[in-house]
C-alpha positions as CSV (number, residue, x, y, z in Angstrom):
1,M,124.2,-62.7,-82.9
2,R,120.9,-64.3,-82.4
3,P,120.7,-63.7,-79.0
4,Q,121.5,-59.7,-79.7
5,A,118.7,-59.6,-82.2
6,S,116.2,-61.4,-79.9
7,L,117.1,-58.9,-77.2
8,R,116.5,-55.8,-79.6
9,Q,113.5,-57.3,-80.7
10,R,111.9,-57.6,-77.1
11,G,113.2,-53.9,-76.3
12,M,111.2,-52.8,-79.1
13,A,108.2,-54.7,-78.3
14,V,108.6,-53.3,-74.6
15,I,108.7,-49.8,-76.2
16,A,106.1,-50.3,-78.5
17,A,103.9,-51.5,-75.3
18,L,104.5,-48.6,-73.3
19,L,103.9,-46.2,-76.3
20,V,100.4,-48.0,-76.6
21,V,99.8,-47.5,-72.8
22,V,100.9,-43.6,-72.8
23,A,98.3,-43.2,-75.8
24,A,95.7,-45.1,-74.0
25,S,96.4,-43.2,-70.8
26,A,96.1,-40.0,-72.9
27,L,92.9,-40.8,-74.7
28,A,91.4,-41.6,-71.5
29,T,92.5,-38.5,-69.7
30,S,91.2,-36.7,-72.8
31,V,87.6,-38.3,-72.6
32,I,87.5,-38.2,-68.8
33,E,88.4,-34.3,-69.1
34,R,85.5,-34.1,-71.8
35,Q,82.9,-35.7,-69.7
36,G,83.8,-33.6,-66.7
37,L,83.3,-30.5,-68.8
38,M,80.0,-31.9,-70.3
39,A,79.0,-32.8,-66.8
40,N,79.7,-29.3,-65.7
41,I,77.9,-27.5,-68.6
42,L,74.7,-29.3,-68.0
43,I,74.9,-28.6,-64.2
44,T,75.1,-25.2,-65.2
45,E,72.4,-25.3,-67.7
46,R,70.2,-27.1,-65.1
47,D,71.2,-24.2,-62.3
48,R,70.4,-21.6,-64.8
49,A,67.2,-22.8,-66.0
50,Q,66.1,-23.1,-62.3
51,A,67.3,-19.7,-61.8
52,A,65.0,-18.2,-64.6
53,W,62.2,-20.3,-63.3
54,L,62.4,-18.8,-59.6
55,L,62.9,-15.4,-61.2
56,R,59.5,-16.0,-62.9
57,G,58.2,-16.8,-59.8
58,G,59.7,-13.4,-58.2
59,L,58.2,-11.4,-60.9
60,D,54.5,-12.8,-60.0
61,W,55.6,-12.0,-56.4
62,S,56.0,-8.3,-57.4
63,R,52.6,-8.4,-59.1
64,V,50.7,-9.7,-55.9
65,V,52.7,-7.1,-54.2
66,L,51.5,-4.0,-56.4
67,L,48.0,-5.4,-55.9
68,M,48.2,-5.4,-52.2
69,D,49.2,-2.0,-52.2
70,A,46.7,-0.7,-54.6
71,R,43.8,-2.3,-52.5
72,N,45.6,-1.0,-49.0
73,S,46.2,2.5,-50.2
74,P,44.8,5.2,-52.9
75,T,48.3,6.7,-52.9
76,T,51.9,5.2,-54.0
77,R,54.1,5.8,-51.0
78,L,57.6,5.1,-50.0
79,D,56.3,3.4,-46.8
80,G,54.3,0.7,-49.0
81,I,54.9,-3.0,-49.1
82,W,56.1,-2.5,-52.7
83,A,59.4,-0.4,-51.8
84,R,60.9,-3.1,-49.3
85,P,63.4,-5.1,-50.9
86,I,64.3,-8.7,-50.7
87,I,67.8,-9.6,-49.8
88,G,69.2,-13.1,-49.8
89,L,65.6,-15.1,-49.4
90,P,66.3,-18.9,-49.2
91,V,64.3,-20.4,-52.2
92,G,65.9,-23.8,-52.5
93,T,64.4,-27.1,-51.9
94,A,63.2,-28.4,-48.5
95,E,66.4,-30.3,-48.0
96,D,69.0,-27.3,-49.1
97,P,66.9,-23.9,-48.9
98,D,70.1,-22.0,-48.8
99,R,71.2,-23.3,-52.3
100,A,68.9,-20.9,-54.1
101,L,69.0,-17.1,-53.1
102,F,66.5,-14.8,-54.4
103,S,67.1,-10.7,-54.1
104,G,64.6,-8.3,-55.7
105,Q,63.4,-4.8,-55.6
106,I,60.7,-2.7,-57.1
107,E,61.4,0.9,-57.9
108,D,58.6,3.4,-58.7
109,E,59.3,5.0,-62.1
110,Q,56.8,7.7,-61.8
111,S,59.5,9.0,-58.9
112,K,61.9,10.0,-61.9
113,Y,61.5,12.4,-65.0
114,N,59.9,10.7,-67.9
115,L,61.7,11.2,-71.0
116,R,58.6,10.7,-73.2
117,N,57.2,13.8,-71.8
118,L,60.0,15.9,-73.9
119,A,58.0,15.6,-77.2
120,E,54.6,15.0,-78.6
121,G,53.6,14.3,-82.0
122,A,57.7,14.7,-82.9
123,R,57.4,18.3,-81.6
124,I,59.5,19.2,-78.8
125,K,57.7,20.9,-75.7
126,P,60.0,23.8,-74.4
127,D,58.6,23.7,-70.7
128,E,59.7,20.2,-70.2
129,V,63.0,21.0,-72.1
130,Q,63.4,23.7,-69.1
131,A,62.3,21.6,-66.5
132,L,64.9,19.0,-67.5
133,E,67.5,21.6,-67.8
134,S,67.0,22.4,-64.2
135,L,67.4,19.0,-63.1
136,L,70.5,18.4,-65.2
137,Q,72.0,21.5,-63.5
138,W,71.4,20.4,-60.0
139,L,73.2,17.1,-60.5
140,D,76.1,18.7,-62.1
141,I,75.6,17.9,-65.8
142,D,75.6,20.0,-68.8
143,S,72.0,21.2,-69.5
144,D,72.5,21.3,-73.2
145,L,72.3,17.7,-72.9
146,A,68.3,18.2,-72.4
147,T,68.1,19.4,-75.9
148,I,70.0,16.5,-77.3
149,M,67.5,14.1,-75.2
150,A,64.7,16.3,-76.7
151,R,65.5,15.7,-80.4
152,R,66.1,12.4,-79.6
153,V,62.9,11.5,-78.4
154,A,61.0,13.6,-81.0
155,N,62.7,11.8,-83.8
156,S,61.2,8.5,-82.4
157,Q,57.5,10.0,-82.9
158,P,55.7,9.9,-85.9
159,G,55.5,13.2,-87.2
160,E,53.5,15.2,-90.0
161,D,54.5,12.4,-92.4
162,G,53.4,9.9,-90.1
163,V,56.8,8.1,-90.1
164,P,59.1,8.2,-87.2
165,H,62.8,9.0,-87.8
166,A,64.7,6.8,-85.1
167,V,64.0,3.9,-83.3
168,G,62.0,4.4,-79.9
169,L,64.1,4.4,-76.6
170,L,63.4,1.6,-74.7
171,G,65.2,2.7,-71.7
172,I,68.1,5.5,-70.5
173,D,70.8,3.0,-71.7
174,D,69.8,3.6,-75.2
175,L,71.2,7.3,-74.6
176,R,74.9,5.9,-74.3
177,S,75.3,6.4,-78.1
178,L,74.5,10.2,-78.3
179,E,77.4,12.8,-77.9
180,G,78.1,14.0,-74.3
181,F,76.5,10.9,-72.5
182,T,79.7,9.7,-70.5
183,P,79.8,6.7,-68.2
184,R,79.9,9.3,-65.3
185,V,76.8,11.0,-66.9
186,M,75.0,8.1,-67.4
187,D,75.6,7.0,-63.8
188,A,74.3,10.4,-62.5
189,L,71.1,9.9,-64.6
190,Q,70.1,6.5,-63.7
191,P,68.4,7.5,-60.5
192,F,66.6,10.3,-61.5
193,I,65.2,9.6,-65.2
194,T,63.5,7.1,-67.1
195,V,61.8,6.5,-70.2
196,L,58.1,5.2,-70.5
197,P,55.9,4.0,-73.3
198,V,53.3,7.2,-72.3
199,A,53.6,10.7,-70.8
200,T,53.4,10.5,-67.0
201,T,53.0,12.8,-64.2
202,V,55.6,12.8,-61.1
203,N,54.4,11.2,-58.2
204,A,55.1,13.6,-55.4
205,N,55.0,10.9,-52.5
206,T,58.0,9.0,-53.7
207,A,60.1,11.5,-56.2
208,S,63.4,13.0,-55.0
209,A,63.8,16.7,-54.2
210,E,65.5,17.3,-57.6
211,V,62.8,15.9,-59.8
212,L,60.3,17.9,-57.7
213,G,62.1,21.0,-58.2
214,A,62.5,20.3,-61.6
215,V,59.1,19.9,-62.5
216,V,57.4,22.6,-60.0
217,P,59.7,25.7,-61.0
218,E,58.5,27.8,-58.5
219,L,59.5,25.2,-55.7
220,G,63.2,25.3,-56.4
221,L,65.4,22.9,-55.0
222,A,65.6,24.3,-51.5
223,G,61.9,24.4,-51.1
224,A,61.8,21.1,-52.9
225,R,64.2,19.5,-50.1
226,E,62.2,20.6,-47.4
227,L,59.1,19.5,-48.7
228,V,60.9,16.0,-49.0
229,V,62.0,16.5,-45.5
230,Q,58.5,16.8,-44.2
231,R,57.1,14.1,-46.5
232,D,59.2,11.3,-45.5
233,K,58.6,12.2,-41.5
234,G,54.9,10.8,-42.5
235,L,53.2,13.9,-44.0
236,W,52.5,12.2,-47.1
237,F,50.2,14.0,-50.0
238,T,46.8,12.7,-50.0
239,N,45.9,14.2,-53.3
240,R,47.1,16.7,-56.2
241,G,45.2,19.6,-54.0
242,D,47.0,18.9,-50.8
243,F,50.2,19.0,-52.9
244,V,49.2,22.7,-54.4
245,N,48.2,23.9,-50.8
246,R,51.3,22.8,-48.9
247,V,53.5,24.3,-51.6
248,R,51.4,27.4,-51.1
249,S,51.4,28.1,-55.0
250,R,49.0,30.7,-56.4
251,D,49.6,28.9,-59.9
252,K,46.5,26.9,-60.6
253,N,48.8,24.8,-63.2
254,A,50.9,24.2,-60.4
255,G,50.2,20.8,-59.9
256,Q,49.5,19.5,-63.1
257,R,52.5,17.6,-63.8
258,I,52.4,15.9,-60.2
259,S,50.2,13.0,-58.9
260,V,50.1,11.1,-55.6
261,N,49.8,7.7,-57.0
262,S,52.0,5.4,-59.5
263,N,51.1,3.1,-62.3
264,W,54.7,2.4,-63.8
265,F,57.1,0.3,-61.7
266,R,60.5,-1.5,-62.7
267,V,61.5,-4.7,-61.3
268,T,64.9,-6.1,-60.6
269,G,66.0,-9.4,-59.4
270,E,68.4,-12.1,-59.1
271,V,68.8,-15.5,-57.9
272,T,71.9,-17.3,-57.1
273,V,71.8,-21.0,-57.5
274,G,75.2,-22.8,-56.8
275,A,77.6,-21.2,-58.4
276,T,75.3,-19.7,-61.1
277,L,73.8,-16.2,-61.0
278,V,71.0,-15.1,-63.2
279,G,69.3,-11.7,-63.4
280,L,66.0,-10.2,-64.6
281,R,64.6,-6.4,-65.2
282,A,60.9,-6.0,-65.9
283,L,58.9,-3.0,-66.4
284,L,55.4,-3.5,-64.9
285,H,51.9,-1.1,-65.6
286,R,49.5,-1.3,-62.8
287,S,45.8,-0.6,-63.9
288,N,43.4,1.4,-61.9
289,Q,42.1,-1.7,-60.6
290,G,45.5,-2.7,-59.2
291,L,46.5,-5.4,-61.6
292,A,49.8,-5.3,-62.9
293,S,51.0,-6.4,-66.4
294,V,54.5,-7.2,-68.0
295,R,55.4,-4.4,-70.4
296,W,58.9,-5.9,-71.2
297,V,61.2,-8.3,-69.4
298,T,65.0,-9.2,-69.9
299,Y,67.1,-11.5,-68.1
């Protein structure tokens, strides 16, 4: 009996040892996995921080470009250096420049219809609503949405009581909560409307035919398209009077909503570092001296 008991004890000892080995292996595997996960998190955060710094450099680049454009030309045109996008520019280290890639673009926000023009002092401006209605019709969008947007803008302004009844719009994405602004409508509006802190004119050198035809009613869509074709061939507008003469308008107020230069620009950019992608959007205001300041920025 004693040899059998001894063998049984030895077997139990072997099993116990195997269980200890299995438990130790599982614990070691868990520790290694956690360390690997932590290392990946640290690498991602490092890449994200590097991308954010590179995007700040891209924002400074856009300010320099806008300053150079202002010094080189009294007008803001689509053939300016600011209108040339950057795609896939290597901005990594000297040893591995392709590890970080930068892409960026500057858009003229005064080439679009500014919703801020729809109201002043919490009062809706009927002529501006009419202009926006024309734009919506040409975009195959329900023109009744122009009144909804006008009310939303008016409600965000201080009225007679000095208190606004709604939060101000930061961008057109804020319209998504309003009735009728479906994803299809929002996608169609993106290239043609904007929201700026102050009322602005439309730059005739950068605006689309739809926007030009909307803000200059007697021009119409067909006339605006013809004008844009001539403009994009290099016949840029030198001043407001030049625009009025080429429109051949008898209305002295035809060019009141028009300008030939811009002060508001939107900057979009993205940096890829390794497997990490970080994007940036910013609104810049360029002063009459050409210096551009950042009004807001989001990552």
